[in-house]
C-alpha positions in Angstrom: 51.8 -42.8 41.5 53.7 -39.7 43.2 51.7 -37.4 44.8 52.4 -33.9 46.9 49.9 -33.0 49.4 50.4 -29.2 50.1 49.0 -25.9 52.2 48.5 -27.8 55.2 49.3 -27.4 58.8 51.1 -30.4 58.9 51.9 -32.0 62.1 54.2 -34.7 61.7 53.6 -36.2 65.1 56.9 -34.3 66.8 55.9 -30.9 65.3 53.6 -28.4 63.3 55.1 -27.7 59.7 53.8 -24.4 57.7 54.6 -24.0 54.2 55.9 -27.4 53.5 54.5 -30.4 51.1 54.3 -34.4 51.9 55.9 -36.2 49.3 53.8 -39.4 48.6 55.1 -42.4 46.3 53.8 -46.0 46.6 52.2 -45.9 49.7 55.1 -44.2 51.7 55.9 -41.1 52.5 59.1 -40.2 51.1 60.1 -37.2 52.3 58.7 -33.2 53.3 60.0 -30.3 51.3 59.2 -26.5 51.4 56.7 -25.6 49.0 58.8 -24.2 46.3 61.1 -27.5 45.9 58.1 -29.8 44.7 59.9 -32.7 42.1 58.2 -31.9 38.7 57.1 -35.6 38.6 54.8 -35.5 41.7 50.9 -34.1 41.3 50.0 -31.3 43.4 47.0 -31.9 46.0 46.0 -28.7 47.8 44.6 -29.5 51.3 43.4 -25.5 51.9 44.7 -25.3 54.4 43.4 -27.5 56.9 45.4 -29.9 59.8 47.4 -32.8 57.8 47.8 -35.8 60.5 49.1 -39.1 60.9 46.4 -41.3 60.9 44.8 -43.0 64.3 45.3 -46.3 65.7 42.8 -48.1 68.0 44.2 -51.1 69.8 40.5 -52.1 71.2 37.6 -52.2 69.5 35.3 -55.2 69.0 33.1 -54.2 65.7 31.6 -51.7 63.7 28.5 -51.0 61.4 25.9 -53.5 63.0 28.7 -56.3 63.2 30.0 -57.4 66.4 32.9 -59.9 65.7 32.2 -62.3 68.5 28.6 -62.7 67.4 29.6 -62.9 64.1 33.4 -64.5 63.5 33.4 -63.5 59.9 35.4 -61.8 57.4 32.4 -59.5 56.7 32.4 -58.3 60.2 35.9 -57.6 60.0 35.5 -55.6 56.9 32.9 -53.9 58.7 34.6 -52.7 61.6 37.5 -51.4 58.9 34.8 -49.2 57.2 33.7 -47.9 61.0 36.9 -47.3 62.3 38.1 -45.3 59.2 35.3 -42.8 59.4 36.7 -42.2 62.5 39.9 -41.4 60.7 41.3 -44.5 62.6 43.3 -46.4 59.4 44.9 -49.6 61.8 42.6 -51.5 64.3 43.2 -54.5 66.9 39.7 -56.1 66.5 39.3 -57.8 70.3 37.5 -60.5 71.7 36.3 -60.6 75.1 36.6 -63.7 77.7 35.4 -66.5 75.7 35.8 -70.2 74.9 38.9 -71.6 73.6 36.8 -72.2 70.6 35.6 -69.0 70.3 39.4 -67.6 70.8 40.9 -70.2 68.2 38.0 -69.4 65.2 38.4 -65.9 66.0 42.0 -65.8 65.0 41.5 -68.0 62.1 39.3 -65.6 60.7 41.7 -62.7 61.3 44.6 -65.0 59.3 42.1 -65.4 57.2 41.3 -61.6 56.4 44.8 -60.5 56.1 45.7 -63.3 53.5 42.8 -62.3 51.1 43.7 -58.7 51.1 41.8 -57.4 54.4 43.1 -53.5 55.1 44.0 -52.1 58.5 44.0 -55.3 60.8 47.4 -55.2 63.2 46.3 -57.9 64.7 44.0 -59.9 67.5 43.4 -58.1 71.1 42.6 -61.2 73.5 40.8 -59.4 76.4 41.3 -62.5 79.1 40.3 -64.8 80.0 43.1 -65.1 82.8 41.5 -62.4 84.3 40.1 -61.6 88.0 36.6 -62.7 88.7 36.3 -60.2 90.8 36.8 -57.5 88.3 35.1 -59.3 85.2 32.9 -56.1 84.0 31.0 -57.1 81.1 33.1 -60.5 80.9 31.9 -63.8 80.7 32.6 -65.3 84.4 32.0 -68.8 83.1 34.5 -68.5 80.8 37.4 -67.2 83.0 40.4 -69.5 83.5 43.5 -70.2 84.8 46.5 -69.4 82.4 47.5 -72.3 80.3 50.6 -72.6 78.5 49.7 -75.0 75.7 46.6 -72.5 75.5 48.6 -69.8 74.6 50.9 -71.6 72.2 47.7 -72.6 70.4 46.5 -69.3 70.2 49.3 -68.1 68.3 49.7 -71.0 65.8 46.4 -70.5 64.8 46.6 -66.6 64.4 49.7 -67.1 62.3 51.1 -63.9 63.6 48.0 -62.1 64.3 48.1 -62.9 68.2 49.4 -59.5 69.0 48.0 -58.4 72.5 46.3 -59.8 75.6 45.1 -58.2 78.4 45.2 -60.2 82.1 45.7 -60.1 85.5 48.9 -59.9 87.0 47.7 -61.7 89.9 46.6 -64.3 87.9 49.3 -65.0 86.2 52.8 -66.5 86.8 56.3 -65.0 85.7 56.6 -67.8 83.2 53.2 -67.2 82.0 54.3 -63.4 81.3 57.8 -64.8 79.8 56.3 -67.3 77.3 53.8 -64.2 76.0 56.5 -61.9 75.8 58.5 -65.0 73.6 55.8 -65.2 71.3 55.9 -61.4 70.7 52.1 -61.0 72.5 51.7 -56.7 74.2 51.1 -57.8 77.7 48.4 -55.6 79.0 47.0 -55.6 82.6 42.9 -55.4 83.3 40.4 -56.9 85.0 42.4 -57.1 87.9 42.0 -56.6 91.3 45.8 -56.4 91.9 47.7 -54.4 95.1 49.9 -51.7 94.0 52.9 -53.9 94.7 51.8 -56.7 93.0 50.7 -55.0 89.8 54.5 -53.5 89.9 56.0 -56.6 90.1 53.8 -57.4 87.0 55.4 -54.2 85.6 59.3 -55.3 86.6 59.3 -58.7 84.9 57.4 -57.2 81.2 54.2 -56.3 81.1 54.4 -52.8 79.6 50.6 -51.3 79.5 47.2 -51.3 81.5 43.7 -51.6 79.7 41.2 -49.0 80.3 42.2 -47.2 83.0 40.0 -47.0 86.1 37.9 -49.6 84.5 37.2 -53.0 86.2 40.3 -52.7 87.9 41.5 -52.0 91.4 40.7 -48.4 93.0 42.7 -45.8 93.5 42.6 -45.4 97.5 45.3 -43.2 99.8 46.3 -46.7 101.6 46.0 -48.7 98.5 47.1 -47.2 95.2 45.9 -50.5 93.6 46.7 -51.0 89.8 45.7 -47.9 88.7 48.4 -46.3 91.4 50.8 -48.6 90.1 50.2 -47.7 86.2 50.6 -43.9 87.1 53.3 -44.1 89.7 55.7 -46.4 87.0 57.6 -44.4 84.6 57.6 -46.4 81.4 54.0 -48.2 81.5 51.5 -47.3 79.5 47.6 -46.8 79.9 44.9 -46.7 77.3 41.7 -44.8 78.7 38.1 -44.7 77.1 37.4 -41.1 76.7 33.6 -40.8 76.4 32.9 -39.2 79.8 30.8 -42.4 80.9 33.3 -45.1 81.4 35.9 -42.3 83.5 34.8 -39.1 83.9 36.7 -35.9 82.0 38.3 -34.7 85.3 39.7 -38.2 86.2 40.9 -38.4 82.3 42.3 -34.9 83.2 44.1 -35.6 86.6 45.5 -38.7 85.0 47.1 -37.4 81.8 48.6 -34.5 84.4 50.2 -37.5 85.7 51.5 -39.6 83.0 51.9 -37.4 80.0 53.0 -39.1 76.9 52.3 -42.6 78.8 48.7 -42.8 78.1 46.4 -43.2 74.9 43.7 -43.3 73.7 41.1 -46.4 72.5 37.6 -46.3 71.3 36.6 -50.0 72.8 34.0 -49.3 70.7 31.2 -52.1 70.3 28.0 -52.3 68.2 24.7 -53.6 68.7 24.1 -57.7 69.1 20.6 -59.2 69.5 22.3 -62.3 70.3 25.7 -64.2 71.7 27.4 -64.1 75.1 27.5 -60.2 74.8 24.5 -59.1 73.5 25.4 -55.1 73.7 22.4 -52.7 73.6 22.5 -48.8 73.3 21.7 -47.0 75.8 22.0 -42.8 75.3 25.4 -42.5 74.9 26.8 -45.9 76.0 26.5 -49.8 75.4 25.2 -52.2 78.5 24.5 -55.9 78.8 20.5 -56.2 79.2 21.1 -56.2 83.0 22.5 -53.0 83.0 26.2 -53.7 83.1 28.5 -50.9 81.1 30.0 -52.9 78.6 31.6 -51.5 75.4 31.4 -47.6 74.4 29.5 -46.0 71.5 33.2 -43.9 70.2 35.1 -43.3 67.2 38.2 -42.1 67.4 38.1 -38.8 66.1 35.5 -38.7 68.8 38.0 -39.4 71.1 40.3 -36.7 70.4 37.5 -34.2 70.4 36.2 -34.8 73.4 40.0 -35.0 74.8 40.5 -31.3 74.1 37.4 -30.0 74.2 36.4 -31.5 77.8 39.8 -32.9 79.2 41.5 -29.3 78.5 44.3 -31.5 75.8 45.9 -29.9 73.3 45.2 -30.5 69.6 48.6 -31.8 69.1 48.9 -33.9 71.6 45.5 -35.9 71.4 46.4 -36.4 68.0 49.7 -38.0 69.3 47.4 -40.1 71.9 45.7 -41.6 69.1 48.6 -42.0 66.6 51.9 -42.0 67.7 51.8 -43.6 71.5 49.7 -46.4 70.6 52.7 -47.3 67.5 55.0 -47.1 70.2 53.5 -49.7 72.3 53.1 -52.1 70.1 56.9 -51.3 68.0 55.9 -50.2 65.0 58.2 -47.5 63.7 56.0 -47.0 60.1 52.7 -45.6 61.7 52.2 -42.8 64.1 54.0 -40.1 62.5 54.5 -38.3 58.6 58.2 -39.0 58.3 60.0 -40.7 55.7 59.7 -44.7 55.4 56.0 -44.5 57.4 53.3 -45.2 55.9 51.4 -42.3 54.0 48.2 -42.9 55.6 47.2 -39.5 57.1 43.9 -37.4 57.9 42.5 -34.1 56.8 41.4 -32.1 59.8 39.2 -28.9 59.5 39.9 -26.2 62.7 36.7 -27.7 64.4 38.4 -31.3 64.3 36.1 -32.3 61.6 37.3 -35.1 59.3 37.3 -33.8 55.5 39.8 -36.8 54.3 41.3 -39.8 55.1 44.8 -40.3 52.9 45.1 -44.5 52.2 
Protein backbone atom coordinates (compact mmCIF):
# COMPACT_ATOMS: atom_id res chain seq x y z
CA UNK A 1 0.00 0.00 0.00
CA UNK A 2 1.31 3.43 -0.98
CA UNK A 3 0.04 6.53 0.84
CA UNK A 4 1.07 10.17 0.68
CA UNK A 5 0.21 12.11 3.84
CA UNK A 6 -0.38 15.71 2.86
CA UNK A 7 -1.49 19.10 4.24
CA UNK A 8 0.30 18.82 7.59
CA UNK A 9 2.93 20.57 9.65
CA UNK A 10 5.44 17.74 9.50
CA UNK A 11 7.79 17.55 12.46
CA UNK A 12 10.56 15.29 11.24
CA UNK A 13 12.33 15.07 14.59
CA UNK A 14 14.70 17.86 13.59
CA UNK A 15 12.57 20.50 11.86
CA UNK A 16 9.04 21.52 10.84
CA UNK A 17 8.35 21.01 7.13
CA UNK A 18 5.47 22.72 5.32
CA UNK A 19 3.99 22.08 1.88
CA UNK A 20 5.44 18.60 1.78
CA UNK A 21 4.08 15.07 1.77
CA UNK A 22 5.29 11.97 3.58
CA UNK A 23 5.45 8.98 1.24
CA UNK A 24 4.77 5.64 2.95
CA UNK A 25 5.02 2.19 1.42
CA UNK A 26 4.60 -1.14 3.18
CA UNK A 27 4.94 0.32 6.65
CA UNK A 28 8.08 2.39 6.05
CA UNK A 29 8.71 6.02 5.18
CA UNK A 30 10.10 6.26 1.67
CA UNK A 31 10.62 10.00 1.30
CA UNK A 32 9.44 13.54 1.99
CA UNK A 33 8.62 15.38 -1.22
CA UNK A 34 7.06 18.72 -2.20
CA UNK A 35 3.27 18.54 -2.55
CA UNK A 36 3.58 18.97 -6.30
CA UNK A 37 5.88 15.94 -6.68
CA UNK A 38 3.71 13.16 -5.24
CA UNK A 39 3.96 10.08 -7.51
CA UNK A 40 0.77 9.16 -9.34
CA UNK A 41 0.61 5.70 -7.78
CA UNK A 42 0.28 7.09 -4.20
CA UNK A 43 -3.10 7.65 -2.56
CA UNK A 44 -3.35 11.07 -0.90
CA UNK A 45 -4.42 11.37 2.75
CA UNK A 46 -5.20 14.98 3.72
CA UNK A 47 -4.37 15.78 7.39
CA UNK A 48 -6.25 19.10 7.59
CA UNK A 49 -3.25 21.23 8.54
CA UNK A 50 -2.55 19.37 11.79
CA UNK A 51 0.83 18.40 13.19
CA UNK A 52 2.28 15.11 11.95
CA UNK A 53 4.93 13.89 14.40
CA UNK A 54 6.90 10.70 15.05
CA UNK A 55 4.99 8.32 17.30
CA UNK A 56 6.02 8.11 20.93
CA UNK A 57 8.17 5.60 22.82
CA UNK A 58 7.73 4.68 26.48
CA UNK A 59 10.69 2.91 28.08
CA UNK A 60 8.93 2.37 31.41
CA UNK A 61 5.30 1.27 31.70
CA UNK A 62 3.84 -1.43 33.95
CA UNK A 63 0.42 -2.06 32.46
CA UNK A 64 -2.77 -0.48 31.24
CA UNK A 65 -6.52 -0.77 30.91
CA UNK A 66 -6.89 -2.60 34.20
CA UNK A 67 -4.16 -5.17 33.60
CA UNK A 68 -0.94 -4.82 35.58
CA UNK A 69 1.63 -7.07 33.92
CA UNK A 70 3.25 -8.26 37.16
CA UNK A 71 -0.18 -9.14 38.57
CA UNK A 72 -1.24 -11.00 35.43
CA UNK A 73 1.72 -12.29 33.44
CA UNK A 74 -0.14 -12.90 30.19
CA UNK A 75 -0.27 -11.99 26.54
CA UNK A 76 -3.62 -10.34 27.30
CA UNK A 77 -1.88 -7.97 29.74
CA UNK A 78 0.64 -6.96 27.10
CA UNK A 79 -2.14 -6.42 24.57
CA UNK A 80 -4.03 -4.22 27.07
CA UNK A 81 -0.86 -2.21 27.76
CA UNK A 82 -0.27 -1.74 24.04
CA UNK A 83 -3.77 -0.37 23.49
CA UNK A 84 -3.51 1.91 26.54
CA UNK A 85 -0.18 3.26 25.25
CA UNK A 86 -1.55 3.64 21.73
CA UNK A 87 -4.35 5.94 22.86
CA UNK A 88 -1.62 8.23 24.19
CA UNK A 89 0.20 8.23 20.84
CA UNK A 90 2.77 5.66 21.93
CA UNK A 91 3.33 2.83 19.45
CA UNK A 92 6.41 1.30 21.13
CA UNK A 93 6.83 0.43 24.78
CA UNK A 94 9.14 -1.35 27.20
CA UNK A 95 7.02 -3.43 29.58
CA UNK A 96 8.44 -3.06 33.07
CA UNK A 97 8.62 -5.37 36.06
CA UNK A 98 9.53 -3.97 39.47
CA UNK A 99 11.72 -5.86 41.96
CA UNK A 100 10.37 -9.37 42.34
CA UNK A 101 11.35 -13.03 42.60
CA UNK A 102 13.57 -14.72 40.05
CA UNK A 103 10.64 -16.94 39.07
CA UNK A 104 8.36 -13.99 38.32
CA UNK A 105 11.01 -12.25 36.24
CA UNK A 106 11.67 -15.41 34.23
CA UNK A 107 7.96 -15.98 33.66
CA UNK A 108 7.49 -12.38 32.55
CA UNK A 109 10.34 -12.68 30.06
CA UNK A 110 8.89 -15.90 28.69
CA UNK A 111 5.45 -14.32 28.26
CA UNK A 112 7.00 -11.33 26.47
CA UNK A 113 8.79 -13.70 24.09
CA UNK A 114 5.51 -15.52 23.41
CA UNK A 115 3.74 -12.21 22.75
CA UNK A 116 6.30 -11.22 20.12
CA UNK A 117 6.39 -14.71 18.59
CA UNK A 118 2.61 -14.62 18.14
CA UNK A 119 2.64 -11.26 16.40
CA UNK A 120 2.12 -8.96 19.38
CA UNK A 121 2.62 -5.32 18.48
CA UNK A 122 4.62 -2.50 19.97
CA UNK A 123 6.77 -4.35 22.49
CA UNK A 124 10.40 -3.24 22.45
CA UNK A 125 11.41 -5.53 25.28
CA UNK A 126 11.33 -5.96 29.03
CA UNK A 127 12.68 -3.42 31.50
CA UNK A 128 13.60 -5.03 34.81
CA UNK A 129 13.50 -2.27 37.43
CA UNK A 130 15.49 -4.10 40.09
CA UNK A 131 16.22 -6.39 41.84
CA UNK A 132 19.79 -5.07 42.27
CA UNK A 133 18.81 -1.83 43.96
CA UNK A 134 19.57 -0.12 47.26
CA UNK A 135 17.06 -0.95 50.04
CA UNK A 136 17.50 2.59 51.38
CA UNK A 137 15.91 3.90 48.16
CA UNK A 138 13.46 1.08 47.49
CA UNK A 139 10.48 3.42 47.08
CA UNK A 140 7.49 1.20 46.36
CA UNK A 141 9.63 -1.88 45.67
CA UNK A 142 9.50 -5.10 47.72
CA UNK A 143 12.42 -5.07 50.13
CA UNK A 144 12.42 -8.85 50.61
CA UNK A 145 13.14 -9.35 46.89
CA UNK A 146 16.10 -6.94 46.69
CA UNK A 147 19.28 -8.96 46.28
CA UNK A 148 22.96 -8.95 45.43
CA UNK A 149 23.75 -9.07 41.69
CA UNK A 150 24.17 -12.62 40.39
CA UNK A 151 25.87 -13.23 37.01
CA UNK A 152 24.12 -16.58 36.61
CA UNK A 153 20.74 -14.98 37.23
CA UNK A 154 21.49 -12.30 34.66
CA UNK A 155 22.43 -14.94 32.08
CA UNK A 156 19.21 -16.79 32.87
CA UNK A 157 17.18 -13.65 32.24
CA UNK A 158 18.92 -13.18 28.88
CA UNK A 159 18.31 -16.82 27.92
CA UNK A 160 14.61 -16.83 28.84
CA UNK A 161 14.00 -13.44 27.30
CA UNK A 162 15.19 -14.52 23.85
CA UNK A 163 16.54 -11.06 23.06
CA UNK A 164 13.82 -9.16 24.93
CA UNK A 165 15.76 -8.51 28.14
CA UNK A 166 16.54 -4.99 26.94
CA UNK A 167 16.84 -2.73 29.96
CA UNK A 168 17.68 -2.87 33.68
CA UNK A 169 17.53 -0.32 36.46
CA UNK A 170 20.10 -0.93 39.18
CA UNK A 171 21.96 0.92 41.92
CA UNK A 172 25.58 1.54 40.84
CA UNK A 173 26.84 1.23 44.42
CA UNK A 174 25.37 -2.29 44.62
CA UNK A 175 27.08 -3.58 41.46
CA UNK A 176 30.65 -4.58 40.68
CA UNK A 177 32.22 -3.53 37.38
CA UNK A 178 31.98 -7.10 36.03
CA UNK A 179 28.18 -7.01 36.47
CA UNK A 180 28.01 -3.82 34.41
CA UNK A 181 30.28 -5.42 31.81
CA UNK A 182 28.15 -8.56 31.59
CA UNK A 183 24.97 -6.56 31.04
CA UNK A 184 26.71 -4.56 28.34
CA UNK A 185 27.86 -7.77 26.62
CA UNK A 186 24.26 -8.98 26.63
CA UNK A 187 23.05 -5.75 25.00
CA UNK A 188 21.08 -4.56 28.03
CA UNK A 189 20.65 -0.80 28.46
CA UNK A 190 21.65 -0.04 32.06
CA UNK A 191 19.97 2.75 33.99
CA UNK A 192 20.98 3.97 37.44
CA UNK A 193 18.08 4.18 39.85
CA UNK A 194 16.69 3.29 43.25
CA UNK A 195 20.14 4.28 44.36
CA UNK A 196 21.75 6.10 47.26
CA UNK A 197 24.99 6.67 45.33
CA UNK A 198 27.20 9.60 46.11
CA UNK A 199 28.21 11.90 43.28
CA UNK A 200 31.61 10.16 43.05
CA UNK A 201 30.14 6.64 43.03
CA UNK A 202 27.58 7.58 40.40
CA UNK A 203 30.26 9.12 38.21
CA UNK A 204 32.29 5.92 38.51
CA UNK A 205 29.29 3.92 37.34
CA UNK A 206 28.88 6.21 34.35
CA UNK A 207 32.58 5.88 33.53
CA UNK A 208 32.28 2.08 33.24
CA UNK A 209 29.29 2.17 30.94
CA UNK A 210 26.01 3.13 32.62
CA UNK A 211 24.40 5.47 30.05
CA UNK A 212 21.23 6.57 31.82
CA UNK A 213 19.30 7.15 35.03
CA UNK A 214 15.74 6.13 35.90
CA UNK A 215 13.02 8.66 36.84
CA UNK A 216 15.32 11.52 37.76
CA UNK A 217 15.02 12.63 41.42
CA UNK A 218 12.65 9.81 42.41
CA UNK A 219 14.07 7.04 44.64
CA UNK A 220 17.63 8.35 44.52
CA UNK A 221 20.06 10.20 46.74
CA UNK A 222 19.03 13.86 46.98
CA UNK A 223 20.82 16.80 45.42
CA UNK A 224 22.55 18.69 48.25
CA UNK A 225 25.00 21.56 48.00
CA UNK A 226 27.62 19.53 49.89
CA UNK A 227 26.81 16.20 48.24
CA UNK A 228 25.25 16.46 44.77
CA UNK A 229 24.38 12.75 44.85
CA UNK A 230 23.09 10.81 41.86
CA UNK A 231 20.97 13.71 40.48
CA UNK A 232 24.00 15.98 40.54
CA UNK A 233 26.11 13.40 38.74
CA UNK A 234 23.43 12.90 36.08
CA UNK A 235 23.08 16.61 35.44
CA UNK A 236 26.82 17.23 35.49
CA UNK A 237 27.81 14.39 33.15
CA UNK A 238 28.02 15.46 29.48
CA UNK A 239 26.48 12.29 27.99
CA UNK A 240 24.33 10.44 30.52
CA UNK A 241 20.60 10.55 29.80
CA UNK A 242 17.72 10.39 32.26
CA UNK A 243 14.01 9.74 32.20
CA UNK A 244 11.57 11.95 34.08
CA UNK A 245 7.94 11.47 35.15
CA UNK A 246 6.28 14.72 34.09
CA UNK A 247 3.05 14.68 36.13
CA UNK A 248 3.78 17.40 38.69
CA UNK A 249 3.42 14.76 41.41
CA UNK A 250 6.56 12.64 41.18
CA UNK A 251 8.60 15.75 40.32
CA UNK A 252 7.53 19.35 40.78
CA UNK A 253 7.26 21.17 37.46
CA UNK A 254 9.80 23.78 38.58
CA UNK A 255 12.28 20.99 39.33
CA UNK A 256 11.64 19.51 35.89
CA UNK A 257 12.23 22.95 34.35
CA UNK A 258 15.59 23.32 36.11
CA UNK A 259 16.67 19.81 35.06
CA UNK A 260 15.67 20.49 31.47
CA UNK A 261 17.69 23.70 31.34
CA UNK A 262 20.75 21.84 32.58
CA UNK A 263 20.38 18.59 30.62
CA UNK A 264 18.92 19.70 27.30
CA UNK A 265 18.62 16.75 24.92
CA UNK A 266 19.67 14.23 27.57
CA UNK A 267 16.30 14.33 29.36
CA UNK A 268 13.36 12.28 28.10
CA UNK A 269 9.83 11.32 29.15
CA UNK A 270 8.54 8.08 30.59
CA UNK A 271 5.04 7.52 31.93
CA UNK A 272 5.98 5.00 34.66
CA UNK A 273 2.28 4.21 34.33
CA UNK A 274 0.59 1.53 36.39
CA UNK A 275 -3.01 0.45 36.70
CA UNK A 276 -5.14 -0.56 39.65
CA UNK A 277 -4.52 -4.05 41.01
CA UNK A 278 -6.42 -5.64 43.87
CA UNK A 279 -3.89 -8.36 44.61
CA UNK A 280 -0.34 -9.44 43.87
CA UNK A 281 2.83 -7.92 45.23
CA UNK A 282 2.03 -4.42 43.94
CA UNK A 283 -1.63 -3.58 44.78
CA UNK A 284 -1.72 -0.08 43.29
CA UNK A 285 -4.82 2.02 43.88
CA UNK A 286 -5.72 5.33 42.29
CA UNK A 287 -5.81 8.25 44.71
CA UNK A 288 -6.77 11.40 42.87
CA UNK A 289 -4.10 12.05 40.25
CA UNK A 290 -1.63 9.38 41.43
CA UNK A 291 -1.30 5.72 42.30
CA UNK A 292 -0.29 4.61 45.77
CA UNK A 293 0.22 1.37 47.64
CA UNK A 294 -2.08 0.45 50.55
CA UNK A 295 0.32 2.10 53.03
CA UNK A 296 0.16 5.36 51.08
CA UNK A 297 3.56 5.04 49.40
CA UNK A 298 3.62 6.86 46.06
CA UNK A 299 3.97 4.28 43.29
CA UNK A 300 3.50 4.62 39.53
CA UNK A 301 1.79 7.37 37.58
CA UNK A 302 -1.57 7.73 35.85
CA UNK A 303 0.06 9.33 32.79
CA UNK A 304 -0.13 8.69 29.08
CA UNK A 305 2.68 9.86 26.82
CA UNK A 306 0.60 12.65 25.28
CA UNK A 307 -0.09 13.90 28.82
CA UNK A 308 3.67 14.02 29.44
CA UNK A 309 4.02 16.18 26.35
CA UNK A 310 1.16 18.51 27.24
CA UNK A 311 2.45 18.89 30.81
CA UNK A 312 5.93 19.61 29.50
CA UNK A 313 4.63 22.32 27.19
CA UNK A 314 2.03 23.88 29.49
CA UNK A 315 3.68 23.62 32.89
CA UNK A 316 7.42 23.27 32.28
CA UNK A 317 7.70 25.69 29.34
CA UNK A 318 9.17 23.23 26.84
CA UNK A 319 8.55 24.04 23.17
CA UNK A 320 6.23 21.53 21.46
CA UNK A 321 8.93 20.33 19.03
CA UNK A 322 11.30 19.62 21.93
CA UNK A 323 8.56 17.87 23.90
CA UNK A 324 7.95 15.64 20.88
CA UNK A 325 11.64 14.74 20.83
CA UNK A 326 11.55 13.91 24.54
CA UNK A 327 8.86 11.35 23.76
CA UNK A 328 10.39 9.91 20.60
CA UNK A 329 13.87 10.75 19.29
CA UNK A 330 15.60 10.79 22.68
CA UNK A 331 14.36 7.42 23.98
CA UNK A 332 15.08 5.94 20.53
CA UNK A 333 18.64 7.24 20.83
CA UNK A 334 19.12 5.63 24.24
CA UNK A 335 18.11 2.18 22.97
CA UNK A 336 20.09 2.63 19.75
CA UNK A 337 17.20 2.34 17.29
CA UNK A 338 17.58 4.60 14.25
CA UNK A 339 14.32 3.41 12.67
CA UNK A 340 12.20 5.12 15.33
CA UNK A 341 11.77 8.67 16.54
CA UNK A 342 11.95 10.45 13.19
CA UNK A 343 9.93 11.02 10.04
CA UNK A 344 12.68 10.21 7.59
CA UNK A 345 13.41 7.68 4.82
CA UNK A 346 13.95 4.20 6.25
CA UNK A 347 12.02 4.82 9.47
CA UNK A 348 8.92 2.93 10.51
CA UNK A 349 5.79 4.75 9.35
CA UNK A 350 4.47 5.20 12.89
CA UNK A 351 3.19 8.73 13.30
CA UNK A 352 0.73 10.78 15.32
CA UNK A 353 -1.63 13.45 14.03
CA UNK A 354 -2.12 16.22 16.60
CA UNK A 355 -4.18 19.38 16.52
CA UNK A 356 -2.75 22.67 17.75
CA UNK A 357 -4.08 22.05 21.26
CA UNK A 358 -1.97 18.87 21.31
CA UNK A 359 -4.99 16.59 21.20
CA UNK A 360 -4.53 13.34 19.27
CA UNK A 361 -6.61 13.10 16.12
CA UNK A 362 -5.11 9.90 14.69
CA UNK A 363 -2.32 7.43 15.17
CA UNK A 364 -0.88 6.17 11.89
CA UNK A 365 0.56 2.64 11.84
